[in-house]
N, C-alpha and C positions, 0 to 999 in steps of 0.2 A: 309666366309660363304655360301654353297649351298645351293642348294633347299630345298625348303622347302615343303610338296604338305600336304595339310588335303583337310578334308570334308566343299564343299563351306558352309558361312554363310552368315547370312546378316550384321551381324560385320564384318568381312574384312573389310568394305572399311572404319569403323573408321581406324582398324589400318594401312588401306592406307593411310588415311588421316595425318594421327600421320608423316606419313614418315618411319614406322620402316617396310615397305613393297615395295618394289621399281615396281613392276605392278604382276598384277594376269590372271590368265587365267578359266574364270568361268564362267559359263550357265549364258547367259543372266538378269532371275532375281534375281541373286547378283548381278548386275552390278551399281553402284552407278549414281545418274543421274550427278554425282559434274565434272564425271571425261568424258577423254575424253574414247572411246572405239573404236574399230574393228572388226568383221565378221574375225574367222577368218576360220572358214568353217561352214557344213551343214551338216546334216545326216537325212539319209528318216530313219522312224520308221515301223516296220516289223513286225508282231506274230509269235513269235515263243510259239516251244511244240514240245512235245512228237513224237513220228514220227508213233509210235502204233498206240498214240491216234486218232481213228472213225473218226471227226470232219474232218479234215483234209485230208482224203481220197478224201473228196469233196470239192462243192467252199467256197473261206470264206464268208460269206453270213454274214449278222449282226445277222442277230439270233443264229446261227452256231455260231458268236465271242460271241454270252454273251449267250451261253445254257456251259459252258465253264468255272471254276474257274479258277481268275486269280493270278497272282503277279507280287503283286505294291510296287515302291520307293518311300518309304517314307526316305528325306534326307532333316536332320534338322528341320522336320515340318514343310518344305516351298513346296509348291501345285508342280507339273513335269507338264513337259508338258504333259503328259498323260490326269494327274486330270483337268489340266485345259482342253485342247480340252475336254473331255466326260460333263464339267462343262456347257462351251458355248453349245452346241450342248444336254443342258439335259437329258442326257443317263448317267444311271447305272450299274457299272461293279459289277461280283461278287467275291469281293478280297478274297483269301481264307486265302496270306498271303503275309507281306511286308514283303518287307527288306529294309539294311540303307544304302545298297552298290549293283550297276550293280553286280559286283564282287559276289557279293553271292548268285546271283539270281538263278543260275543253281545249 
């Protein structure tokens, strides 16, 4: 059998536990504390937008960031890194669009 690629879920740990899965590569929030893990890479988060948007003509300040509507990822109902960050700093985004996959965002 080849590779099975799917969206991450909390239930995938049970599949790994049952021996129906040899390994998983997944974001940290989907890891089971019952299994060993190793960090493969870290990524840098950036703001992406249409180059003709006036907000990108100047410095990306907190006020500029919040003046824009945002696209948010909603993968299997689990809070993303961005969601967790904004909850931690008690900051609200104006989410206008949600997408179930990063590939759909553009």
